[in-house]
N, CA, C and O of each residue as an XYZ file, in Angstrom:
304
protein
N     161.496     71.557     26.040
C     162.911     71.920     26.093
C     163.140     72.883     27.251
O     162.371     73.823     27.452
N     164.194     72.641     28.000
C     164.574     73.514     29.100
C     165.139     74.808     28.519
O     166.119     74.768     27.775
N     164.540     75.958     28.846
C     165.031     77.235     28.334
C     165.686     78.084     29.416
O     166.065     79.227     29.163
N     165.822     77.536     30.614
C     166.488     78.237     31.704
C     167.998     78.122     31.493
O     168.540     77.019     31.570
N     168.695     79.244     31.225
C     170.133     79.173     30.936
C     170.927     78.468     32.033
O     171.795     77.651     31.723
N     170.659     78.755     33.293
C     171.399     78.111     34.374
C     171.154     76.602     34.374
O     172.078     75.817     34.584
N     169.916     76.208     34.139
C     169.596     74.785     34.091
C     170.312     74.085     32.950
O     170.820     72.975     33.109
N     170.347     74.742     31.797
C     171.034     74.167     30.633
C     172.522     74.005     30.943
O     173.106     72.953     30.681
N     173.128     75.048     31.499
C     174.555     74.996     31.821
C     174.831     73.912     32.847
O     175.793     73.156     32.710
N     173.997     73.830     33.874
C     174.179     72.793     34.893
C     174.143     71.400     34.270
O     174.951     70.541     34.622
N     173.209     71.173     33.344
C     173.104     69.871     32.689
C     174.324     69.585     31.819
O     174.878     68.486     31.850
N     174.733     70.582     31.047
C     175.854     70.393     30.125
C     177.157     70.158     30.891
O     178.015     69.404     30.431
N     177.313     70.789     32.042
C     178.540     70.620     32.821
C     178.704     69.200     33.351
O     179.787     68.833     33.806
N     177.662     68.413     33.298
C     177.742     67.017     33.732
C     178.272     66.106     32.623
O     178.584     64.942     32.877
N     178.376     66.621     31.403
C     178.845     65.834     30.260
C     180.369     65.738     30.255
O     181.038     66.566     30.873
N     180.925     64.745     29.571
C     182.380     64.618     29.452
C     182.976     65.837     28.744
O     182.303     66.459     27.922
N     184.231     66.187     29.053
C     184.862     67.369     28.472
C     184.816     67.429     26.946
O     184.569     68.500     26.393
N     185.042     66.335     26.260
C     185.054     66.356     24.793
C     183.687     66.739     24.232
O     183.602     67.456     23.235
N     182.635     66.269     24.861
C     181.283     66.619     24.401
C     180.998     68.085     24.695
O     180.406     68.780     23.869
N     181.418     68.566     25.879
C     181.227     69.986     26.201
C     181.976     70.863     25.202
O     181.466     71.899     24.778
N     183.187     70.447     24.828
C     183.973     71.219     23.860
C     183.266     71.267     22.512
O     183.246     72.308     21.855
N     182.697     70.161     22.106
C     181.973     70.114     20.836
C     180.754     71.034     20.875
O     180.475     71.745     19.909
N     180.038     71.018     21.985
C     178.876     71.898     22.133
C     179.315     73.361     22.098
O     178.687     74.185     21.433
N     180.398     73.684     22.818
C     180.904     75.055     22.835
C     181.306     75.504     21.433
O     181.022     76.629     21.022
N     181.967     74.614     20.712
C     182.383     74.934     19.339
C     181.168     75.232     18.463
O     181.160     76.207     17.711
N     180.162     74.401     18.563
C     178.948     74.592     17.763
C     178.265     75.911     18.113
O     177.821     76.638     17.225
N     178.184     76.218     19.406
C     177.553     77.475     19.826
C     178.341     78.684     19.323
O     177.756     79.650     18.835
N     179.674     78.628     19.443
C     180.488     79.744     18.963
C     180.373     79.919     17.455
O     180.288     81.043     16.961
N     180.371     78.809     16.725
C     180.225     78.891     15.271
C     178.880     79.509     14.894
O     178.771     80.189     13.873
N     177.862     79.275     15.714
C     176.539     79.805     15.396
C     176.478     81.325     15.520
O     175.541     81.950     15.022
N     177.467     81.922     16.180
C     177.476     83.373     16.355
C     178.123     84.107     15.191
O     178.076     85.335     15.134
N     178.727     83.374     14.261
C     179.370     83.974     13.089
C     180.366     85.056     13.463
O     180.329     86.155     12.909
N     181.262     84.752     14.403
C     182.254     85.729     14.835
C     183.186     86.164     13.717
O     183.663     87.299     13.718
N     183.450     85.287     12.771
C     184.404     85.637     11.722
C     183.983     86.887     10.952
O     184.833     87.634     10.468
N     182.684     87.116     10.838
C     182.227     88.307     10.129
C     182.525     89.570     10.922
O     182.887     90.593     10.342
N     182.376     89.512     12.243
C     182.601     90.681     13.083
C     184.048     90.818     13.535
O     184.535     91.928     13.750
N     184.732     89.688     13.679
C     186.086     89.674     14.171
C     186.952     88.865     13.213
O     186.981     87.637     13.300
N     187.654     89.527     12.307
C     188.478     88.785     11.352
C     189.506     87.908     12.072
O     190.121     88.330     13.052
N     189.678     86.706     11.581
C     190.642     85.769     12.140
C     191.671     85.483     11.058
O     191.322     85.135      9.930
N     192.946     85.634     11.414
C     193.999     85.386     10.429
C     194.007     83.915     10.038
O     193.511     83.066     10.779
N     194.561     83.624      8.896
C     194.612     82.238      8.430
C     195.435     81.368      9.374
O     195.149     80.181      9.529
N     196.453     81.949     10.004
C     197.285     81.191     10.952
C     196.455     80.784     12.163
O     196.525     79.637     12.603
N     195.663     81.719     12.711
C     194.814     81.391     13.860
C     193.715     80.422     13.470
O     193.373     79.529     14.246
N     193.162     80.582     12.290
C     192.117     79.671     11.829
C     192.659     78.245     11.726
O     191.972     77.289     12.086
N     193.889     78.106     11.235
C     194.530     76.788     11.180
C     194.703     76.206     12.576
O     194.439     75.025     12.803
N     195.148     77.044     13.512
C     195.348     76.590     14.889
C     194.020     76.185     15.533
O     193.945     75.168     16.223
N     192.996     76.968     15.309
C     191.664     76.643     15.839
C     191.204     75.302     15.292
O     190.739     74.443     16.042
N     191.334     75.129     13.993
C     190.919     73.874     13.370
C     191.740     72.695     13.886
O     191.199     71.608     14.091
N     193.057     72.901     14.101
C     193.915     71.847     14.626
C     193.471     71.449     16.025
O     193.383     70.264     16.343
N     193.191     72.449     16.862
C     192.775     72.154     18.236
C     191.410     71.470     18.277
O     191.201     70.537     19.052
N     190.495     71.931     17.451
C     189.171     71.298     17.398
C     189.282     69.846     16.948
O     188.600     68.970     17.481
N     190.143     69.597     15.966
C     190.334     68.225     15.486
C     190.937     67.356     16.583
O     190.543     66.201     16.747
N     191.896     67.906     17.340
C     192.517     67.150     18.426
C     191.495     66.798     19.500
O     191.536     65.706     20.066
N     190.589     67.712     19.777
C     189.523     67.430     20.748
C     188.593     66.363     20.191
O     188.236     65.410     20.883
N     188.207     66.537     18.936
C     187.259     65.602     18.324
C     187.813     64.185     18.224
O     187.077     63.217     18.414
N     189.121     64.055     17.925
C     189.672     62.705     17.764
C     190.262     62.139     19.056
O     190.802     61.033     19.068
N     190.154     62.912     20.152
C     190.560     62.412     21.453
C     192.036     62.501     21.774
O     192.479     61.918     22.764
N     192.819     63.217     20.963
C     194.251     63.319     21.227
C     194.614     64.534     22.077
O     195.750     64.650     22.537
N     193.666     65.432     22.287
C     193.930     66.620     23.109
C     193.861     66.248     24.583
O     193.038     65.424     24.983
N     194.719     66.850     25.384
C     194.669     66.648     26.829
C     193.833     67.797     27.401
O     194.290     68.938     27.466
N     192.618     67.483     27.808
C     191.719     68.499     28.332
C     191.874     68.590     29.845
O     192.055     67.581     30.527
N     191.799     69.810     30.356
C     191.945     70.062     31.784
C     190.722     70.833     32.243
O     190.343     71.825     31.621
N     190.092     70.382     33.339
C     188.930     71.105     33.835
C     189.379     72.452     34.404
O     190.548     72.632     34.745
N     188.441     73.394     34.502
C     188.811     74.758     34.877
C     189.407     74.847     36.277
O     190.282     75.679     36.516
N     188.957     74.015     37.200
C     189.508     74.052     38.557
C     190.984     73.657     38.553
O     191.800     74.296     39.217
N     191.325     72.609     37.806
C     192.726     72.188     37.711
C     193.564     73.245     36.999
O     194.701     73.509     37.390
N     193.006     73.843     35.962
C     193.727     74.878     35.215
C     194.030     76.070     36.111
O     195.146     76.589     36.098
N     193.043     76.508     36.890
C     193.262     77.633     37.803
C     194.291     77.280     38.870
O     195.125     78.112     39.229
N     194.237     76.055     39.377
C     195.194     75.614     40.385
C     196.612     75.647     39.820
O     197.540     76.112     40.482
N     196.774     75.146     38.581
C     198.084     75.150     37.944
C     198.564     76.576     37.704
O     199.740     76.880     37.906
N     197.656     77.452     37.273
C     198.015     78.848     37.020
C     198.447     79.537     38.306
O     199.464     80.231     38.339
N     197.663     79.340     39.371
C     198.016     79.960     40.650
C     199.367     79.456     41.153
O     200.172     80.232     41.667
N     199.610     78.160     41.004
C     200.885     77.589     41.433
C     202.049     78.187     40.642
O     203.122     78.433     41.193
N     201.831     78.417     39.359
C     202.915     78.969     38.526
C     203.200     80.432     38.849
O     204.295     80.928     38.582
N     202.214     81.124     39.427
C     202.377     82.550     39.753
C     202.852     82.757     41.192
O     203.206     83.873     41.574
N     202.861     81.705     41.974
C     203.247     81.833     43.397
C     204.739     81.953     43.563
O     205.228     82.067     44.688
């Protein structure tokens, strides 16, 4: 198993966005943030809704370069 963090990230970044989102979700869940950072029921519902939209393919995912470009354009 590759244990070099940069190598792992480089490999994962080659995957489709939906798979990367699923991996990110799994990694975040493994940190048990809810115990350290309480999440309101409203936010938990929203998180679950967004995760479901990603999982079922109805979410419109934008890569970070496009997102930054759109943000910069909106601030110009």
